[in-house]
N, CA, C and O atoms as a GROMACS GRO file, in nm:
protein
  536
    1MET      N    1   8.103  10.729   9.004
    1MET     CA    2   8.177  10.854   8.988
    1MET      C    3   8.320  10.830   9.030
    1MET      O    4   8.348  10.761   9.128
    2SER      N    5   8.410  10.888   8.953
    2SER     CA    6   8.551  10.872   8.982
    2SER      C    7   8.589  10.935   9.116
    2SER      O    8   8.520  11.024   9.166
    3GLN      N    9   8.698  10.889   9.172
    3GLN     CA   10   8.750  10.940   9.297
    3GLN      C   11   8.891  10.988   9.277
    3GLN      O   12   8.970  10.924   9.209
    4ALA      N   13   8.924  11.102   9.336
    4ALA     CA   14   9.062  11.151   9.333
    4ALA      C   15   9.145  11.078   9.433
    4ALA      O   16   9.096  11.040   9.540
    5SER      N   17   9.269  11.056   9.402
    5SER     CA   18   9.363  10.995   9.496
    5SER      C   19   9.402  11.097   9.604
    5SER      O   20   9.382  11.218   9.588
    6ASP      N   21   9.457  11.046   9.713
    6ASP     CA   22   9.510  11.135   9.817
    6ASP      C   23   9.618  11.225   9.759
    6ASP      O   24   9.624  11.344   9.791
    7PHE      N   25   9.705  11.167   9.672
    7PHE     CA   26   9.809  11.249   9.608
    7PHE      C   27   9.751  11.369   9.536
    7PHE      O   28   9.797  11.482   9.554
    8LEU      N   29   9.648  11.345   9.452
    8LEU     CA   30   9.592  11.451   9.370
    8LEU      C   31   9.518  11.555   9.460
    8LEU      O   32   9.529  11.676   9.441
    9GLU      N   33   9.442  11.503   9.558
    9GLU     CA   34   9.372  11.597   9.648
    9GLU      C   35   9.470  11.691   9.718
    9GLU      O   36   9.446  11.811   9.725
   10ASN      N   37   9.579  11.640   9.768
   10ASN     CA   38   9.682  11.720   9.836
   10ASN      C   39   9.749  11.814   9.742
   10ASN      O   40   9.773  11.930   9.777
   11ALA      N   41   9.781  11.767   9.619
   11ALA     CA   42   9.848  11.850   9.520
   11ALA      C   43   9.758  11.969   9.479
   11ALA      O   44   9.805  12.082   9.467
   12LEU      N   45   9.633  11.942   9.458
   12LEU     CA   46   9.540  12.052   9.417
   12LEU      C   47   9.515  12.149   9.533
   12LEU      O   48   9.506  12.269   9.512
   13ALA      N   49   9.503  12.097   9.654
   13ALA     CA   50   9.485  12.186   9.771
   13ALA      C   51   9.606  12.274   9.790
   13ALA      O   52   9.591  12.393   9.818
   14ASP      N   53   9.725  12.221   9.776
   14ASP     CA   54   9.844  12.304   9.786
   14ASP      C   55   9.852  12.405   9.669
   14ASP      O   56   9.898  12.517   9.688
   15HIS      N   57   9.808  12.366   9.554
   15HIS     CA   58   9.813  12.452   9.437
   15HIS      C   59   9.716  12.572   9.456
   15HIS      O   60   9.756  12.686   9.433
   16VAL      N   61   9.592  12.550   9.495
   16VAL     CA   62   9.496  12.658   9.503
   16VAL      C   63   9.517  12.746   9.627
   16VAL      O   64   9.457  12.853   9.637
   17THR      N   65   9.600  12.703   9.719
   17THR     CA   66   9.635  12.789   9.835
   17THR      C   67   9.771  12.851   9.816
   17THR      O   68   9.826  12.911   9.909
   18SER      N   69   9.827  12.838   9.696
   18SER     CA   70   9.957  12.899   9.659
   18SER      C   71  10.074  12.839   9.743
   18SER      O   72  10.181  12.900   9.751
   19LYS      N   73  10.054  12.727   9.802
   19LYS     CA   74  10.162  12.660   9.877
   19LYS      C   75  10.269  12.606   9.782
   19LYS      O   76  10.387  12.641   9.792
   20THR      N   77  10.225  12.519   9.690
   20THR     CA   78  10.314  12.458   9.594
   20THR      C   79  10.236  12.444   9.461
   20THR      O   80  10.123  12.396   9.458
   21ALA      N   81  10.299  12.486   9.352
   21ALA     CA   82  10.234  12.474   9.220
   21ALA      C   83  10.223  12.326   9.182
   21ALA      O   84  10.317  12.249   9.205
   22TYR      N   85  10.112  12.287   9.126
   22TYR     CA   86  10.093  12.156   9.071
   22TYR      C   87  10.124  12.164   8.922
   22TYR      O   88  10.064  12.244   8.850
   23THR      N   89  10.216  12.084   8.876
   23THR     CA   90  10.250  12.077   8.736
   23THR      C   91  10.176  11.960   8.674
   23THR      O   92  10.192  11.845   8.716
   24LYS      N   93  10.095  11.989   8.575
   24LYS     CA   94  10.016  11.882   8.514
   24LYS      C   95  10.109  11.780   8.448
   24LYS      O   96  10.217  11.816   8.399
   25PRO      N   97  10.067  11.652   8.447
   25PRO     CA   98  10.150  11.552   8.382
   25PRO      C   99  10.147  11.571   8.230
   25PRO      O  100  10.047  11.616   8.175
   26THR      N  101  10.256  11.537   8.162
   26THR     CA  102  10.257  11.545   8.018
   26THR      C  103  10.152  11.452   7.958
   26THR      O  104  10.080  11.490   7.865
   27ASN      N  105  10.146  11.332   8.011
   27ASN     CA  106  10.044  11.233   7.968
   27ASN      C  107   9.981  11.173   8.092
   27ASN      O  108  10.038  11.170   8.201
   28VAL      N  109   9.861  11.125   8.071
   28VAL     CA  110   9.792  11.047   8.177
   28VAL      C  111   9.783  10.903   8.125
   28VAL      O  112   9.739  10.879   8.012
   29PHE      N  113   9.824  10.808   8.208
   29PHE     CA  114   9.830  10.670   8.166
   29PHE      C  115   9.712  10.593   8.232
   29PHE      O  116   9.698  10.591   8.354
   30ILE      N  117   9.633  10.533   8.149
   30ILE     CA  118   9.512  10.459   8.198
   30ILE      C  119   9.552  10.316   8.223
   30ILE      O  120   9.611  10.249   8.139
   31ALA      N  121   9.516  10.269   8.344
   31ALA     CA  122   9.552  10.133   8.389
   31ALA      C  123   9.423  10.054   8.414
   31ALA      O  124   9.324  10.107   8.464
   32LEU      N  125   9.427   9.926   8.379
   32LEU     CA  126   9.320   9.833   8.418
   32LEU      C  127   9.364   9.762   8.544
   32LEU      O  128   9.481   9.727   8.558
   33CYS      N  129   9.270   9.739   8.636
   33CYS     CA  130   9.302   9.676   8.766
   33CYS      C  131   9.212   9.560   8.792
   33CYS      O  132   9.095   9.561   8.754
   34THR      N  133   9.267   9.458   8.859
   34THR     CA  134   9.193   9.336   8.896
   34THR      C  135   9.141   9.337   9.038
   34THR      O  136   9.084   9.238   9.084
   35ALA      N  137   9.162   9.448   9.109
   35ALA     CA  138   9.115   9.459   9.247
   35ALA      C  139   9.079   9.604   9.274
   35ALA      O  140   9.118   9.695   9.200
   36ALA      N  141   9.005   9.622   9.378
   36ALA     CA  142   8.963   9.760   9.415
   36ALA      C  143   9.082   9.853   9.436
   36ALA      O  144   9.184   9.814   9.493
   37VAL      N  145   9.067   9.974   9.388
   37VAL     CA  146   9.173  10.075   9.410
   37VAL      C  147   9.126  10.165   9.523
   37VAL      O  148   9.007  10.194   9.535
   38ALA      N  149   9.220  10.209   9.607
   38ALA     CA  150   9.190  10.297   9.719
   38ALA      C  151   9.257  10.432   9.700
   38ALA      O  152   9.358  10.444   9.630
   39ASP      N  153   9.199  10.532   9.766
   39ASP     CA  154   9.253  10.667   9.744
   39ASP      C  155   9.395  10.689   9.799
   39ASP      O  156   9.460  10.788   9.764
   40ASN      N  157   9.442  10.598   9.883
   40ASN     CA  158   9.581  10.611   9.933
   40ASN      C  159   9.675  10.520   9.853
   40ASN      O  160   9.792  10.506   9.891
   41ASP      N  161   9.629  10.459   9.747
   41ASP     CA  162   9.718  10.379   9.658
   41ASP      C  163   9.809  10.472   9.581
   41ASP      O  164   9.788  10.593   9.576
   42THR      N  165   9.910  10.412   9.521
   42THR     CA  166  10.001  10.482   9.432
   42THR      C  167  10.000  10.406   9.299
   42THR      O  168   9.932  10.304   9.285
   43GLY      N  169  10.076  10.456   9.202
   43GLY     CA  170  10.089  10.384   9.076
   43GLY      C  171  10.162  10.252   9.090
   43GLY      O  172  10.162  10.170   8.998
   44THR      N  173  10.226  10.231   9.204
   44THR     CA  174  10.297  10.107   9.232
   44THR      C  175  10.210  10.007   9.310
   44THR      O  176  10.225   9.886   9.292
   45THR      N  177  10.119  10.057   9.395
   45THR     CA  178  10.044   9.965   9.483
   45THR      C  179   9.910   9.918   9.424
   45THR      O  180   9.846   9.829   9.481
   46ILE      N  181   9.864   9.976   9.312
   46ILE     CA  182   9.741   9.925   9.252
   46ILE      C  183   9.765   9.783   9.203
   46ILE      O  184   9.876   9.748   9.164
   47THR      N  185   9.658   9.702   9.205
   47THR     CA  186   9.668   9.565   9.156
   47THR      C  187   9.631   9.569   9.008
   47THR      O  188   9.514   9.562   8.971
   48GLU      N  189   9.733   9.581   8.928
   48GLU     CA  190   9.715   9.608   8.786
   48GLU      C  191   9.700   9.480   8.706
   48GLU      O  192   9.746   9.374   8.748
   49ALA      N  193   9.637   9.490   8.592
   49ALA     CA  194   9.621   9.374   8.499
   49ALA      C  195   9.758   9.309   8.473
   49ALA      O  196   9.860   9.377   8.470
   50ALA      N  197   9.756   9.180   8.455
   50ALA     CA  198   9.882   9.111   8.431
   50ALA      C  199   9.875   9.016   8.311
   50ALA      O  200   9.963   8.932   8.294
   51TYR      N  201   9.770   9.030   8.228
   51TYR     CA  202   9.761   8.941   8.114
   51TYR      C  203   9.878   8.967   8.016
   51TYR      O  204   9.933   9.077   8.012
   52GLY      N  205   9.914   8.866   7.938
   52GLY     CA  206  10.022   8.879   7.844
   52GLY      C  207   9.991   8.989   7.741
   52GLY      O  208   9.886   8.989   7.676
   53GLY      N  209  10.087   9.081   7.728
   53GLY     CA  210  10.071   9.192   7.632
   53GLY      C  211  10.021   9.322   7.694
   53GLY      O  212  10.027   9.427   7.630
   54TYR      N  213   9.973   9.316   7.818
   54TYR     CA  214   9.915   9.437   7.882
   54TYR      C  215  10.014   9.548   7.904
   54TYR      O  216  10.130   9.523   7.938
   55ALA      N  217   9.968   9.671   7.883
   55ALA     CA  218  10.045   9.789   7.916
   55ALA      C  219   9.945   9.903   7.939
   55ALA      O  220   9.839   9.908   7.876
   56ARG      N  221   9.979   9.993   8.029
   56ARG     CA  222   9.901  10.113   8.050
   56ARG      C  223   9.894  10.189   7.916
   56ARG      O  224   9.986  10.184   7.835
   57GLN      N  225   9.784  10.259   7.896
   57GLN     CA  226   9.770  10.335   7.773
   57GLN      C  227   9.785  10.484   7.797
   57GLN      O  228   9.722  10.540   7.887
   58SER      N  229   9.868  10.545   7.719
   58SER     CA  230   9.898  10.685   7.733
   58SER      C  231   9.788  10.772   7.668
   58SER      O  232   9.744  10.745   7.557
   59THR      N  233   9.748  10.874   7.739
   59THR     CA  234   9.656  10.973   7.682
   59THR      C  235   9.712  11.113   7.707
   59THR      O  236   9.781  11.137   7.806
   60ALA      N  237   9.682  11.203   7.617
   60ALA     CA  238   9.727  11.342   7.627
   60ALA      C  239   9.603  11.430   7.634
   60ALA      O  240   9.491  11.381   7.625
   61GLY      N  241   9.625  11.559   7.649
   61GLY     CA  242   9.514  11.652   7.660
   61GLY      C  243   9.416  11.642   7.549
   61GLY      O  244   9.296  11.654   7.574
   62ALA      N  245   9.460  11.619   7.425
   62ALA     CA  246   9.372  11.610   7.310
   62ALA      C  247   9.280  11.489   7.317
   62ALA      O  248   9.179  11.484   7.247
   63ASP      N  249   9.315  11.392   7.400
   63ASP     CA  250   9.235  11.272   7.413
   63ASP      C  251   9.116  11.287   7.510
   63ASP      O  252   9.040  11.193   7.531
   64TRP      N  253   9.103  11.406   7.568
   64TRP     CA  254   8.999  11.434   7.667
   64TRP      C  255   8.916  11.555   7.630
   64TRP      O  256   8.969  11.655   7.581
   65ASN      N  257   8.789  11.547   7.652
   65ASN     CA  258   8.700  11.664   7.632
   65ASN      C  259   8.722  11.765   7.746
   65ASN      O  260   8.755  11.728   7.858
   66ALA      N  261   8.704  11.890   7.715
   66ALA     CA  262   8.715  11.994   7.816
   66ALA      C  263   8.607  11.970   7.926
   66ALA      O  264   8.495  11.928   7.897
   67ALA      N  265   8.647  11.998   8.048
   67ALA     CA  266   8.555  11.979   8.161
   67ALA      C  267   8.438  12.075   8.153
   67ALA      O  268   8.454  12.189   8.110
   68ALA      N  269   8.322  12.029   8.193
   68ALA     CA  270   8.202  12.110   8.204
   68ALA      C  271   8.129  12.061   8.330
   68ALA      O  272   8.109  11.942   8.351
   69ALA      N  273   8.092  12.157   8.411
   69ALA     CA  274   8.020  12.124   8.538
   69ALA      C  275   8.101  12.027   8.621
   69ALA      O  276   8.044  11.940   8.688
   70GLY      N  277   8.234  12.040   8.617
   70GLY     CA  278   8.323  11.959   8.701
   70GLY      C  279   8.348  11.820   8.648
   70GLY      O  280   8.402  11.736   8.721
   71LEU      N  281   8.309  11.790   8.522
   71LEU     CA  282   8.324  11.656   8.468
   71LEU      C  283   8.394  11.662   8.333
   71LEU      O  284   8.359  11.744   8.248
   72ALA      N  285   8.494  11.577   8.314
   72ALA     CA  286   8.563  11.562   8.186
   72ALA      C  287   8.561  11.416   8.150
   72ALA      O  288   8.568  11.330   8.238
   73ASN      N  289   8.550  11.386   8.018
   73ASN     CA  290   8.554  11.247   7.974
   73ASN      C  291   8.643  11.230   7.854
   73ASN      O  292   8.685  11.327   7.792
   74ASN      N  293   8.673  11.106   7.822
   74ASN     CA  294   8.766  11.082   7.711
   74ASN      C  295   8.696  11.112   7.580
   74ASN      O  296   8.582  11.072   7.555
   75ALA      N  297   8.770  11.183   7.496
   75ALA     CA  298   8.719  11.222   7.364
   75ALA      C  299   8.744  11.114   7.258
   75ALA      O  300   8.675  11.108   7.156
   76ASN      N  301   8.845  11.029   7.284
   76ASN     CA  302   8.885  10.930   7.184
   76ASN      C  303   8.880  10.792   7.249
   76ASN      O  304   8.882  10.778   7.371
   77VAL      N  305   8.874  10.690   7.162
   77VAL     CA  306   8.878  10.550   7.206
   77VAL      C  307   9.016  10.527   7.271
   77VAL      O  308   9.118  10.575   7.220
   78ILE      N  309   9.018  10.456   7.382
   78ILE     CA  310   9.140  10.416   7.448
   78ILE      C  311   9.146  10.263   7.436
   78ILE      O  312   9.065  10.192   7.495
   79THR      N  313   9.243  10.214   7.358
   79THR     CA  314   9.252  10.071   7.329
   79THR      C  315   9.376  10.013   7.389
   79THR      O  316   9.486  10.065   7.370
   80PHE      N  317   9.359   9.906   7.461
   80PHE     CA  318   9.470   9.833   7.524
   80PHE      C  319   9.520   9.724   7.430
   80PHE      O  320   9.448   9.683   7.339
   81PRO      N  321   9.643   9.677   7.453
   81PRO     CA  322   9.690   9.566   7.368
   81PRO      C  323   9.607   9.440   7.386
   81PRO      O  324   9.553   9.415   7.494
   82GLU      N  325   9.599   9.361   7.280
   82GLU     CA  326   9.530   9.234   7.286
   82GLU      C  327   9.598   9.139   7.383
   82GLU      O  328   9.720   9.135   7.391
   83ALA      N  329   9.520   9.064   7.457
   83ALA     CA  330   9.576   8.966   7.549
   83ALA      C  331   9.636   8.850   7.468
   83ALA      O  332   9.569   8.786   7.388
   84THR      N  333   9.766   8.826   7.493
   84THR     CA  334   9.834   8.715   7.425
   84THR      C  335   9.836   8.589   7.512
   84THR      O  336   9.865   8.479   7.464
   85SER      N  337   9.805   8.606   7.640
   85SER     CA  338   9.794   8.492   7.733
   85SER      C  339   9.727   8.539   7.860
   85SER      O  340   9.711   8.659   7.884
   86GLY      N  341   9.689   8.444   7.942
   86GLY     CA  342   9.628   8.477   8.072
   86GLY      C  343   9.476   8.480   8.070
   86GLY      O  344   9.412   8.480   7.965
   87SER      N  345   9.423   8.482   8.189
   87SER     CA  346   9.278   8.486   8.206
   87SER      C  347   9.253   8.560   8.339
   87SER      O  348   9.296   8.513   8.444
   88GLU      N  349   9.185   8.674   8.334
   88GLU     CA  350   9.160   8.751   8.454
   88GLU      C  351   9.039   8.838   8.429
   88GLU      O  352   8.988   8.848   8.317
   89THR      N  353   8.994   8.902   8.539
   89THR     CA  354   8.878   8.992   8.529
   89THR      C  355   8.917   9.128   8.576
   89THR      O  356   8.963   9.143   8.690
   90GLU      N  357   8.901   9.231   8.491
   90GLU     CA  358   8.931   9.368   8.528
   90GLU      C  359   8.810   9.427   8.597
   90GLU      O  360   8.699   9.418   8.544
   91THR      N  361   8.828   9.486   8.713
   91THR     CA  362   8.715   9.539   8.791
   91THR      C  363   8.720   9.693   8.810
   91THR      O  364   8.619   9.757   8.837
   92ASP      N  365   8.839   9.748   8.795
   92ASP     CA  366   8.860   9.892   8.820
   92ASP      C  367   8.948   9.952   8.712
   92ASP      O  368   9.017   9.882   8.638
   93VAL      N  369   8.944  10.085   8.705
   93VAL     CA  370   9.031  10.162   8.616
   93VAL      C  371   9.101  10.268   8.700
   93VAL      O  372   9.044  10.321   8.795
   94ALA      N  373   9.223  10.297   8.663
   94ALA     CA  374   9.301  10.398   8.736
   94ALA      C  375   9.374  10.485   8.635
   94ALA      O  376   9.408  10.441   8.525
   95ALA      N  377   9.399  10.608   8.675
   95ALA     CA  378   9.479  10.702   8.593
   95ALA      C  379   9.603  10.738   8.672
   95ALA      O  380   9.594  10.778   8.788
   96CYS      N  381   9.718  10.724   8.610
   96CYS     CA  382   9.847  10.751   8.674
   96CYS      C  383   9.926  10.850   8.591
   96CYS      O  384   9.895  10.871   8.474
   97ASP      N  385  10.028  10.910   8.652
   97ASP     CA  386  10.109  11.006   8.578
   97ASP      C  387  10.237  10.950   8.517
   97ASP      O  388  10.325  11.026   8.476
   98ALA      N  389  10.246  10.817   8.510
   98ALA     CA  390  10.364  10.753   8.454
   98ALA      C  391  10.322  10.620   8.387
   98ALA      O  392  10.217  10.564   8.418
   99SER      N  393  10.406  10.573   8.295
   99SER     CA  394  10.374  10.447   8.225
   99SER      C  395  10.390  10.326   8.312
   99SER      O  396  10.337  10.219   8.282
  100SER      N  397  10.466  10.340   8.423
  100SER     CA  398  10.472  10.239   8.527
  100SER      C  399  10.502  10.311   8.659
  100SER      O  400  10.563  10.418   8.659
  101ALA      N  401  10.459  10.254   8.767
  101ALA     CA  402  10.476  10.318   8.899
  101ALA      C  403  10.409  10.455   8.896
  101ALA      O  404  10.294  10.466   8.854
  102GLY      N  405  10.480  10.562   8.940
  102GLY     CA  406  10.423  10.696   8.937
  102GLY      C  407  10.318  10.720   9.043
  102GLY      O  408  10.302  10.642   9.137
  103ASN      N  409  10.247  10.830   9.025
  103ASN     CA  410  10.139  10.870   9.121
  103ASN      C  411  10.004  10.829   9.066
  103ASN      O  412   9.979  10.842   8.946
  104LEU      N  413   9.917  10.781   9.152
  104LEU     CA  414   9.781  10.758   9.117
  104LEU      C  415   9.710  10.893   9.118
  104LEU      O  416   9.724  10.970   9.213
  105LEU      N  417   9.634  10.922   9.012
  105LEU     CA  418   9.561  11.050   9.001
  105LEU      C  419   9.414  11.031   9.039
  105LEU      O  420   9.365  11.097   9.131
  106TRP      N  421   9.344  10.943   8.971
  106TRP     CA  422   9.206  10.915   9.002
  106TRP      C  423   9.174  10.773   8.960
  106TRP      O  424   9.251  10.710   8.888
  107PHE      N  425   9.060  10.723   9.006
  107PHE     CA  426   9.024  10.583   8.986
  107PHE      C  427   8.871  10.565   8.992
  107PHE      O  428   8.799  10.653   9.040
  108ASP      N  429   8.824  10.453   8.942
  108ASP     CA  430   8.682  10.424   8.950
  108ASP      C  431   8.662  10.274   8.935
  108ASP      O  432   8.751  10.203   8.886
  109VAL      N  433   8.545  10.227   8.977
  109VAL     CA  434   8.506  10.087   8.959
  109VAL      C  435   8.437  10.079   8.821
  109VAL      O  436   8.356  10.165   8.786
  110LEU      N  437   8.469   9.976   8.745
  110LEU     CA  438   8.403   9.961   8.616
  110LEU      C  439   8.255   9.927   8.639
  110LEU      O  440   8.222   9.853   8.731
  111THR      N  441   8.170   9.981   8.557
  111THR     CA  442   8.025   9.956   8.568
  111THR      C  443   7.997   9.805   8.549
  111THR      O  444   7.911   9.747   8.616
  112THR      N  445   8.070   9.744   8.457
  112THR     CA  446   8.058   9.602   8.433
  112THR      C  447   8.200   9.546   8.432
  112THR      O  448   8.288   9.594   8.360
  113ALA      N  449   8.221   9.443   8.513
  113ALA     CA  450   8.355   9.378   8.515
  113ALA      C  451   8.388   9.328   8.374
  113ALA      O  452   8.299   9.288   8.298
  114LEU      N  453   8.517   9.330   8.340
  114LEU     CA  454   8.560   9.297   8.210
  114LEU      C  455   8.647   9.171   8.211
  114LEU      O  456   8.764   9.178   8.249
  115PRO      N  457   8.591   9.053   8.170
  115PRO     CA  458   8.673   8.936   8.161
  115PRO      C  459   8.770   8.944   8.046
  115PRO      O  460   8.732   8.981   7.934
  116VAL      N  461   8.896   8.909   8.071
  116VAL     CA  462   8.997   8.912   7.966
  116VAL      C  463   9.060   8.774   7.956
  116VAL      O  464   9.110   8.718   8.053
  117VAL      N  465   9.056   8.720   7.833
  117VAL     CA  466   9.119   8.592   7.803
  117VAL      C  467   9.201   8.616   7.674
  117VAL      O  468   9.188   8.720   7.610
  118THR      N  469   9.283   8.518   7.639
  118THR     CA  470   9.361   8.532   7.520
  118THR      C  471   9.274   8.575   7.401
  118THR      O  472   9.169   8.516   7.375
  119GLY      N  473   9.317   8.676   7.331
  119GLY     CA  474   9.243   8.730   7.214
  119GLY      C  475   9.157   8.850   7.246
  119GLY      O  476   9.114   8.920   7.154
  120THR      N  477   9.129   8.878   7.376
  120THR     CA  478   9.052   8.992   7.414
  120THR      C  479   9.137   9.119   7.397
  120THR      O  480   9.255   9.120   7.430
  121GLN      N  481   9.075   9.224   7.345
  121GLN     CA  482   9.142   9.352   7.335
  121GLN      C  483   9.054   9.457   7.405
  121GLN      O  484   8.962   9.512   7.345
  122PRO      N  485   9.084   9.482   7.533
  122PRO     CA  486   9.002   9.578   7.611
  122PRO      C  487   9.008   9.718   7.552
  122PRO      O  488   9.111   9.761   7.500
  123LYS      N  489   8.895   9.791   7.561
  123LYS     CA  490   8.898   9.930   7.516
  123LYS      C  491   8.787  10.008   7.588
  123LYS      O  492   8.691   9.951   7.639
  124PHE      N  493   8.805  10.138   7.589
  124PHE     CA  494   8.703  10.229   7.640
  124PHE      C  495   8.662  10.314   7.519
  124PHE      O  496   8.747  10.381   7.460
  125ASN      N  497   8.537  10.312   7.481
  125ASN     CA  498   8.488  10.398   7.375
  125ASN      C  499   8.492  10.544   7.422
  125ASN      O  500   8.503  10.572   7.541
  126ALA      N  501   8.484  10.635   7.325
  126ALA     CA  502   8.479  10.778   7.361
  126ALA      C  503   8.365  10.800   7.461
  126ALA      O  504   8.256  10.744   7.447
  127THR      N  505   8.394  10.880   7.559
  127THR     CA  506   8.306  10.922   7.671
  127THR      C  507   8.277  10.809   7.771
  127THR      O  508   8.198  10.828   7.863
  128ASP      N  509   8.339  10.691   7.756
  128ASP     CA  510   8.319  10.584   7.855
  128ASP      C  511   8.386  10.619   7.992
  128ASP      O  512   8.334  10.582   8.097
  129LEU      N  513   8.497  10.689   7.989
  129LEU     CA  514   8.569  10.723   8.112
  129LEU      C  515   8.539  10.869   8.146
  129LEU      O  516   8.542  10.956   8.059
  130SER      N  517   8.510  10.895   8.271
  130SER     CA  518   8.493  11.032   8.310
  130SER      C  519   8.559  11.056   8.448
  130SER      O  520   8.565  10.968   8.534
  131VAL      N  521   8.608  11.177   8.462
  131VAL     CA  522   8.668  11.218   8.588
  131VAL      C  523   8.587  11.340   8.636
  131VAL      O  524   8.567  11.435   8.561
  132ALA      N  525   8.544  11.334   8.758
  132ALA     CA  526   8.462  11.440   8.814
  132ALA      C  527   8.529  11.501   8.934
  132ALA      O  528   8.592  11.432   9.015
  133VAL      N  529   8.515  11.633   8.946
  133VAL     CA  530   8.566  11.704   9.064
  133VAL      C  531   8.444  11.772   9.126
  133VAL      O  532   8.381  11.858   9.065
  134ALA      N  533   8.414  11.732   9.249
  134ALA     CA  534   8.298  11.789   9.316
  134ALA      C  535   8.338  11.856   9.445
  134ALA      O  536   8.253  11.910   9.515
   0.00000   0.00000   0.00000
């Protein structure tokens, strides 16, 4: 199950107590990571994929199914660029509010580690990613 970052937990708590309004991000950028992500990480401190050609993938509201019972998942395939060089294993996924750096929103450990070598094009099929609020 996905975990919310400290940033998102604090932003939502402030929002629902009328302290400070939380402005939703225009896009959510999905990142692949080669090491465990922690709730106190940021979009800068996650250990992100470094294979040749890698970039975070932008998603917008239409790319996600509406939440039900506290769970939302991706409605569309999320495809990363094909690896042009490098060899690494992706173990985690993270969602950030910027194409680089930014705030970490939520994260999860991949069910199955993803080895990436030249020619690999990582992707998440529809409903593969889910974010839960409990």
